[in-house]
TORKOL-4160 file (C-alpha; in steps of 0.2 Angstrom, whole numbers, padded with zeros to 4 digits, m for minus):
294
<pt num="1" X="m0149" Y="1908" Z="0394"/>
<pt num="2" X="m0158" Y="1925" Z="0395"/>
<pt num="3" X="m0158" Y="1924" Z="0414"/>
<pt num="4" X="m0139" Y="1921" Z="0414"/>
<pt num="5" X="m0136" Y="1935" Z="0402"/>
<pt num="6" X="m0147" Y="1947" Z="0413"/>
<pt num="7" X="m0138" Y="1941" Z="0429"/>
<pt num="8" X="m0121" Y="1944" Z="0421"/>
<pt num="9" X="m0126" Y="1962" Z="0415"/>
<pt num="10" X="m0132" Y="1966" Z="0433"/>
<pt num="11" X="m0116" Y="1959" Z="0440"/>
<pt num="12" X="m0105" Y="1970" Z="0428"/>
<pt num="13" X="m0115" Y="1985" Z="0434"/>
<pt num="14" X="m0113" Y="1981" Z="0452"/>
<pt num="15" X="m0094" Y="1980" Z="0449"/>
<pt num="16" X="m0093" Y="1997" Z="0441"/>
<pt num="17" X="m0088" Y="2008" Z="0455"/>
<pt num="18" X="m0088" Y="2025" Z="0446"/>
<pt num="19" X="m0105" Y="2030" Z="0453"/>
<pt num="20" X="m0105" Y="2036" Z="0471"/>
<pt num="21" X="m0123" Y="2029" Z="0474"/>
<pt num="22" X="m0127" Y="2011" Z="0473"/>
<pt num="23" X="m0142" Y="2013" Z="0461"/>
<pt num="24" X="m0134" Y="2028" Z="0452"/>
<pt num="25" X="m0148" Y="2039" Z="0457"/>
<pt num="26" X="m0145" Y="2055" Z="0468"/>
<pt num="27" X="m0157" Y="2053" Z="0483"/>
<pt num="28" X="m0168" Y="2042" Z="0473"/>
<pt num="29" X="m0173" Y="2057" Z="0462"/>
<pt num="30" X="m0169" Y="2048" Z="0446"/>
<pt num="31" X="m0176" Y="2031" Z="0449"/>
<pt num="32" X="m0188" Y="2033" Z="0435"/>
<pt num="33" X="m0174" Y="2031" Z="0423"/>
<pt num="34" X="m0169" Y="2014" Z="0417"/>
<pt num="35" X="m0154" Y="2006" Z="0427"/>
<pt num="36" X="m0144" Y="2004" Z="0411"/>
<pt num="37" X="m0143" Y="2024" Z="0410"/>
<pt num="38" X="m0138" Y="2026" Z="0428"/>
<pt num="39" X="m0125" Y="2013" Z="0432"/>
<pt num="40" X="m0113" Y="2002" Z="0422"/>
<pt num="41" X="m0098" Y="2006" Z="0411"/>
<pt num="42" X="m0099" Y="2020" Z="0398"/>
<pt num="43" X="m0102" Y="2018" Z="0380"/>
<pt num="44" X="m0086" Y="2019" Z="0370"/>
<pt num="45" X="m0094" Y="2033" Z="0360"/>
<pt num="46" X="m0094" Y="2044" Z="0375"/>
<pt num="47" X="m0075" Y="2041" Z="0377"/>
<pt num="48" X="m0073" Y="2044" Z="0359"/>
<pt num="49" X="m0083" Y="2060" Z="0360"/>
<pt num="50" X="m0072" Y="2067" Z="0374"/>
<pt num="51" X="m0056" Y="2063" Z="0364"/>
<pt num="52" X="m0061" Y="2070" Z="0348"/>
<pt num="53" X="m0069" Y="2086" Z="0356"/>
<pt num="54" X="m0053" Y="2088" Z="0367"/>
<pt num="55" X="m0042" Y="2087" Z="0351"/>
<pt num="56" X="m0053" Y="2100" Z="0342"/>
<pt num="57" X="m0052" Y="2112" Z="0356"/>
<pt num="58" X="m0033" Y="2111" Z="0356"/>
<pt num="59" X="m0032" Y="2112" Z="0337"/>
<pt num="60" X="m0044" Y="2127" Z="0335"/>
<pt num="61" X="m0038" Y="2137" Z="0350"/>
<pt num="62" X="m0036" Y="2155" Z="0344"/>
<pt num="63" X="m0021" Y="2166" Z="0347"/>
<pt num="64" X="m0021" Y="2179" Z="0361"/>
<pt num="65" X="m0023" Y="2194" Z="0349"/>
<pt num="66" X="m0039" Y="2187" Z="0343"/>
<pt num="67" X="m0047" Y="2193" Z="0360"/>
<pt num="68" X="m0042" Y="2211" Z="0358"/>
<pt num="69" X="m0058" Y="2220" Z="0355"/>
<pt num="70" X="m0061" Y="2236" Z="0345"/>
<pt num="71" X="m0062" Y="2252" Z="0355"/>
<pt num="72" X="m0080" Y="2255" Z="0355"/>
<pt num="73" X="m0086" Y="2266" Z="0369"/>
<pt num="74" X="m0102" Y="2262" Z="0378"/>
<pt num="75" X="m0112" Y="2277" Z="0383"/>
<pt num="76" X="m0122" Y="2277" Z="0399"/>
<pt num="77" X="m0141" Y="2279" Z="0396"/>
<pt num="78" X="m0140" Y="2274" Z="0377"/>
<pt num="79" X="m0152" Y="2261" Z="0370"/>
<pt num="80" X="m0139" Y="2248" Z="0370"/>
<pt num="81" X="m0134" Y="2251" Z="0388"/>
<pt num="82" X="m0152" Y="2250" Z="0393"/>
<pt num="83" X="m0154" Y="2234" Z="0385"/>
<pt num="84" X="m0139" Y="2226" Z="0394"/>
<pt num="85" X="m0144" Y="2234" Z="0410"/>
<pt num="86" X="m0162" Y="2229" Z="0410"/>
<pt num="87" X="m0157" Y="2211" Z="0405"/>
<pt num="88" X="m0144" Y="2211" Z="0419"/>
<pt num="89" X="m0157" Y="2217" Z="0433"/>
<pt num="90" X="m0170" Y="2205" Z="0427"/>
<pt num="91" X="m0158" Y="2190" Z="0426"/>
<pt num="92" X="m0152" Y="2194" Z="0444"/>
<pt num="93" X="m0170" Y="2195" Z="0450"/>
<pt num="94" X="m0174" Y="2178" Z="0443"/>
<pt num="95" X="m0159" Y="2171" Z="0451"/>
<pt num="96" X="m0164" Y="2178" Z="0468"/>
<pt num="97" X="m0181" Y="2171" Z="0465"/>
<pt num="98" X="m0174" Y="2154" Z="0462"/>
<pt num="99" X="m0163" Y="2154" Z="0477"/>
<pt num="100" X="m0178" Y="2159" Z="0488"/>
<pt num="101" X="m0191" Y="2146" Z="0481"/>
<pt num="102" X="m0181" Y="2131" Z="0475"/>
<pt num="103" X="m0177" Y="2117" Z="0487"/>
<pt num="104" X="m0165" Y="2108" Z="0476"/>
<pt num="105" X="m0148" Y="2113" Z="0469"/>
<pt num="106" X="m0152" Y="2107" Z="0451"/>
<pt num="107" X="m0153" Y="2124" Z="0444"/>
<pt num="108" X="m0135" Y="2128" Z="0448"/>
<pt num="109" X="m0128" Y="2112" Z="0440"/>
<pt num="110" X="m0138" Y="2112" Z="0425"/>
<pt num="111" X="m0134" Y="2118" Z="0408"/>
<pt num="112" X="m0149" Y="2129" Z="0409"/>
<pt num="113" X="m0143" Y="2137" Z="0425"/>
<pt num="114" X="m0125" Y="2139" Z="0418"/>
<pt num="115" X="m0132" Y="2148" Z="0402"/>
<pt num="116" X="m0143" Y="2159" Z="0412"/>
<pt num="117" X="m0129" Y="2164" Z="0423"/>
<pt num="118" X="m0118" Y="2168" Z="0408"/>
<pt num="119" X="m0132" Y="2178" Z="0401"/>
<pt num="120" X="m0132" Y="2188" Z="0417"/>
<pt num="121" X="m0114" Y="2190" Z="0418"/>
<pt num="122" X="m0112" Y="2196" Z="0400"/>
<pt num="123" X="m0126" Y="2209" Z="0401"/>
<pt num="124" X="m0119" Y="2214" Z="0418"/>
<pt num="125" X="m0101" Y="2217" Z="0412"/>
<pt num="126" X="m0108" Y="2227" Z="0397"/>
<pt num="127" X="m0118" Y="2238" Z="0408"/>
<pt num="128" X="m0105" Y="2241" Z="0421"/>
<pt num="129" X="m0091" Y="2244" Z="0409"/>
<pt num="130" X="m0099" Y="2261" Z="0405"/>
<pt num="131" X="m0100" Y="2266" Z="0423"/>
<pt num="132" X="m0083" Y="2262" Z="0431"/>
<pt num="133" X="m0071" Y="2277" Z="0431"/>
<pt num="134" X="m0055" Y="2266" Z="0428"/>
<pt num="135" X="m0051" Y="2263" Z="0410"/>
<pt num="136" X="m0042" Y="2247" Z="0413"/>
<pt num="137" X="m0056" Y="2239" Z="0423"/>
<pt num="138" X="m0069" Y="2245" Z="0409"/>
<pt num="139" X="m0058" Y="2237" Z="0396"/>
<pt num="140" X="m0058" Y="2220" Z="0406"/>
<pt num="141" X="m0077" Y="2221" Z="0408"/>
<pt num="142" X="m0080" Y="2225" Z="0390"/>
<pt num="143" X="m0068" Y="2211" Z="0385"/>
<pt num="144" X="m0077" Y="2198" Z="0396"/>
<pt num="145" X="m0093" Y="2204" Z="0388"/>
<pt num="146" X="m0086" Y="2201" Z="0371"/>
<pt num="147" X="m0080" Y="2183" Z="0376"/>
<pt num="148" X="m0097" Y="2178" Z="0382"/>
<pt num="149" X="m0107" Y="2185" Z="0367"/>
<pt num="150" X="m0109" Y="2168" Z="0357"/>
<pt num="151" X="m0109" Y="2157" Z="0373"/>
<pt num="152" X="m0124" Y="2168" Z="0379"/>
<pt num="153" X="m0133" Y="2166" Z="0363"/>
<pt num="154" X="m0129" Y="2148" Z="0360"/>
<pt num="155" X="m0133" Y="2143" Z="0378"/>
<pt num="156" X="m0150" Y="2151" Z="0377"/>
<pt num="157" X="m0153" Y="2143" Z="0360"/>
<pt num="158" X="m0148" Y="2126" Z="0365"/>
<pt num="159" X="m0158" Y="2127" Z="0381"/>
<pt num="160" X="m0173" Y="2134" Z="0373"/>
<pt num="161" X="m0173" Y="2120" Z="0359"/>
<pt num="162" X="m0168" Y="2105" Z="0370"/>
<pt num="163" X="m0180" Y="2109" Z="0383"/>
<pt num="164" X="m0196" Y="2114" Z="0373"/>
<pt num="165" X="m0193" Y="2101" Z="0359"/>
<pt num="166" X="m0184" Y="2086" Z="0367"/>
<pt num="167" X="m0184" Y="2085" Z="0386"/>
<pt num="168" X="m0202" Y="2092" Z="0389"/>
<pt num="169" X="m0210" Y="2080" Z="0377"/>
<pt num="170" X="m0199" Y="2066" Z="0384"/>
<pt num="171" X="m0204" Y="2069" Z="0402"/>
<pt num="172" X="m0222" Y="2072" Z="0398"/>
<pt num="173" X="m0225" Y="2057" Z="0386"/>
<pt num="174" X="m0213" Y="2044" Z="0393"/>
<pt num="175" X="m0205" Y="2048" Z="0410"/>
<pt num="176" X="m0222" Y="2052" Z="0418"/>
<pt num="177" X="m0228" Y="2034" Z="0414"/>
<pt num="178" X="m0213" Y="2027" Z="0425"/>
<pt num="179" X="m0218" Y="2033" Z="0442"/>
<pt num="180" X="m0229" Y="2026" Z="0456"/>
<pt num="181" X="m0242" Y="2040" Z="0454"/>
<pt num="182" X="m0256" Y="2040" Z="0441"/>
<pt num="183" X="m0250" Y="2046" Z="0424"/>
<pt num="184" X="m0263" Y="2060" Z="0423"/>
<pt num="185" X="m0259" Y="2066" Z="0440"/>
<pt num="186" X="m0240" Y="2066" Z="0436"/>
<pt num="187" X="m0243" Y="2075" Z="0420"/>
<pt num="188" X="m0253" Y="2088" Z="0428"/>
<pt num="189" X="m0240" Y="2091" Z="0441"/>
<pt num="190" X="m0226" Y="2091" Z="0428"/>
<pt num="191" X="m0234" Y="2104" Z="0418"/>
<pt num="192" X="m0238" Y="2115" Z="0433"/>
<pt num="193" X="m0219" Y="2114" Z="0437"/>
<pt num="194" X="m0214" Y="2117" Z="0419"/>
<pt num="195" X="m0224" Y="2133" Z="0418"/>
<pt num="196" X="m0219" Y="2141" Z="0434"/>
<pt num="197" X="m0212" Y="2159" Z="0434"/>
<pt num="198" X="m0194" Y="2153" Z="0435"/>
<pt num="199" X="m0196" Y="2139" Z="0422"/>
<pt num="200" X="m0204" Y="2151" Z="0410"/>
<pt num="201" X="m0190" Y="2163" Z="0412"/>
<pt num="202" X="m0175" Y="2151" Z="0410"/>
<pt num="203" X="m0183" Y="2140" Z="0396"/>
<pt num="204" X="m0193" Y="2152" Z="0386"/>
<pt num="205" X="m0189" Y="2170" Z="0389"/>
<pt num="206" X="m0170" Y="2166" Z="0390"/>
<pt num="207" X="m0169" Y="2167" Z="0371"/>
<pt num="208" X="m0177" Y="2184" Z="0368"/>
<pt num="209" X="m0167" Y="2191" Z="0382"/>
<pt num="210" X="m0150" Y="2184" Z="0375"/>
<pt num="211" X="m0155" Y="2191" Z="0358"/>
<pt num="212" X="m0159" Y="2209" Z="0364"/>
<pt num="213" X="m0144" Y="2210" Z="0376"/>
<pt num="214" X="m0132" Y="2205" Z="0362"/>
<pt num="215" X="m0140" Y="2211" Z="0345"/>
<pt num="216" X="m0145" Y="2228" Z="0352"/>
<pt num="217" X="m0130" Y="2230" Z="0364"/>
<pt num="218" X="m0119" Y="2246" Z="0362"/>
<pt num="219" X="m0105" Y="2234" Z="0356"/>
<pt num="220" X="m0115" Y="2223" Z="0344"/>
<pt num="221" X="m0103" Y="2216" Z="0331"/>
<pt num="222" X="m0103" Y="2201" Z="0319"/>
<pt num="223" X="m0098" Y="2185" Z="0327"/>
<pt num="224" X="m0081" Y="2177" Z="0322"/>
<pt num="225" X="m0070" Y="2162" Z="0324"/>
<pt num="226" X="m0065" Y="2168" Z="0342"/>
<pt num="227" X="m0083" Y="2169" Z="0347"/>
<pt num="228" X="m0086" Y="2151" Z="0340"/>
<pt num="229" X="m0071" Y="2144" Z="0350"/>
<pt num="230" X="m0078" Y="2153" Z="0366"/>
<pt num="231" X="m0095" Y="2145" Z="0363"/>
<pt num="232" X="m0087" Y="2128" Z="0361"/>
<pt num="233" X="m0077" Y="2130" Z="0377"/>
<pt num="234" X="m0093" Y="2133" Z="0386"/>
<pt num="235" X="m0101" Y="2117" Z="0379"/>
<pt num="236" X="m0085" Y="2107" Z="0381"/>
<pt num="237" X="m0083" Y="2113" Z="0399"/>
<pt num="238" X="m0101" Y="2108" Z="0404"/>
<pt num="239" X="m0099" Y="2091" Z="0395"/>
<pt num="240" X="m0084" Y="2087" Z="0406"/>
<pt num="241" X="m0094" Y="2093" Z="0421"/>
<pt num="242" X="m0109" Y="2083" Z="0417"/>
<pt num="243" X="m0099" Y="2067" Z="0413"/>
<pt num="244" X="m0086" Y="2067" Z="0426"/>
<pt num="245" X="m0095" Y="2075" Z="0441"/>
<pt num="246" X="m0114" Y="2074" Z="0439"/>
<pt num="247" X="m0115" Y="2057" Z="0432"/>
<pt num="248" X="m0104" Y="2051" Z="0446"/>
<pt num="249" X="m0115" Y="2058" Z="0459"/>
<pt num="250" X="m0131" Y="2051" Z="0451"/>
<pt num="251" X="m0138" Y="2067" Z="0444"/>
<pt num="252" X="m0145" Y="2063" Z="0427"/>
<pt num="253" X="m0153" Y="2079" Z="0422"/>
<pt num="254" X="m0152" Y="2075" Z="0404"/>
<pt num="255" X="m0155" Y="2057" Z="0400"/>
<pt num="256" X="m0153" Y="2059" Z="0382"/>
<pt num="257" X="m0135" Y="2063" Z="0385"/>
<pt num="258" X="m0131" Y="2048" Z="0396"/>
<pt num="259" X="m0113" Y="2042" Z="0393"/>
<pt num="260" X="m0119" Y="2024" Z="0394"/>
<pt num="261" X="m0130" Y="2026" Z="0379"/>
<pt num="262" X="m0123" Y="2021" Z="0362"/>
<pt num="263" X="m0132" Y="2037" Z="0355"/>
<pt num="264" X="m0122" Y="2048" Z="0367"/>
<pt num="265" X="m0110" Y="2054" Z="0353"/>
<pt num="266" X="m0124" Y="2057" Z="0341"/>
<pt num="267" X="m0135" Y="2067" Z="0354"/>
<pt num="268" X="m0120" Y="2078" Z="0361"/>
<pt num="269" X="m0114" Y="2079" Z="0343"/>
<pt num="270" X="m0131" Y="2087" Z="0338"/>
<pt num="271" X="m0128" Y="2100" Z="0352"/>
<pt num="272" X="m0110" Y="2104" Z="0346"/>
<pt num="273" X="m0117" Y="2106" Z="0328"/>
<pt num="274" X="m0129" Y="2119" Z="0334"/>
<pt num="275" X="m0115" Y="2129" Z="0340"/>
<pt num="276" X="m0109" Y="2131" Z="0322"/>
<pt num="277" X="m0126" Y="2135" Z="0316"/>
<pt num="278" X="m0128" Y="2148" Z="0330"/>
<pt num="279" X="m0113" Y="2158" Z="0323"/>
<pt num="280" X="m0121" Y="2159" Z="0305"/>
<pt num="281" X="m0139" Y="2161" Z="0311"/>
<pt num="282" X="m0136" Y="2175" Z="0323"/>
<pt num="283" X="m0125" Y="2184" Z="0311"/>
<pt num="284" X="m0139" Y="2184" Z="0299"/>
<pt num="285" X="m0152" Y="2189" Z="0311"/>
<pt num="286" X="m0141" Y="2204" Z="0318"/>
<pt num="287" X="m0137" Y="2209" Z="0300"/>
<pt num="288" X="m0155" Y="2209" Z="0296"/>
<pt num="289" X="m0159" Y="2220" Z="0311"/>
<pt num="290" X="m0146" Y="2233" Z="0306"/>
<pt num="291" X="m0140" Y="2235" Z="0324"/>
<pt num="292" X="m0122" Y="2231" Z="0321"/>
<pt num="293" X="m0108" Y="2244" Z="0325"/>
<pt num="294" X="m0097" Y="2249" Z="0311"/>
């Protein structure tokens, strides 16, 4: 009976043609994961999550006037401008370093990579808006910087938290045991990789950089409902990209968010919940720092 059940399960996974790779692993890079997380039908909770989140995004969509920012001039060479400029230059330097040293495209398709590029884009728009001579272009740059405030903060917070307190322990204590190499050797190599220059920047320094470039920016303001929706749009957009694109190509960067796991809705729901917490937490932090404009 057990053998029959297992054979039936393998047959069902073999008939599932969603994934483009036979074993659901891109170039064999994710063979260490259980097969049930790589191939086979999705869990109903994953489909339910997409339906509920889509409904929420439609229901909570803000009006267009919500995105009209206050006229807050950003002065070149001010403290806020230097914070944004320094963050932008450093973020660009890290991206260039990753392009030159990385042999895989995983950074560009990861939530970490997206949040780092949003951090770079937000600080760059803020810095450049004070230098362009055309008022209409400056307004658009400032507006884009405003739209990306909470996505930048929430992306950095989620990345910092998930990597350092969930994924890093997961790979170190569990995934390293499921490779052909000796466990201690695999753990040593994993730690060496985890604390390279690029990894330290995008997983540890990303949080203070996002805080400095937002809380001490020339246009620092309290976050509101529009910021919350923008942050949810970022998380929702990446969720669609992860489930509909990466999963199909066998790229399982975040096994805890596999749409084949019955805990998918719970794990992604925790990330969604942190977006709400980010709004109130960062407002409290910025109010305590006394850097908000009036």
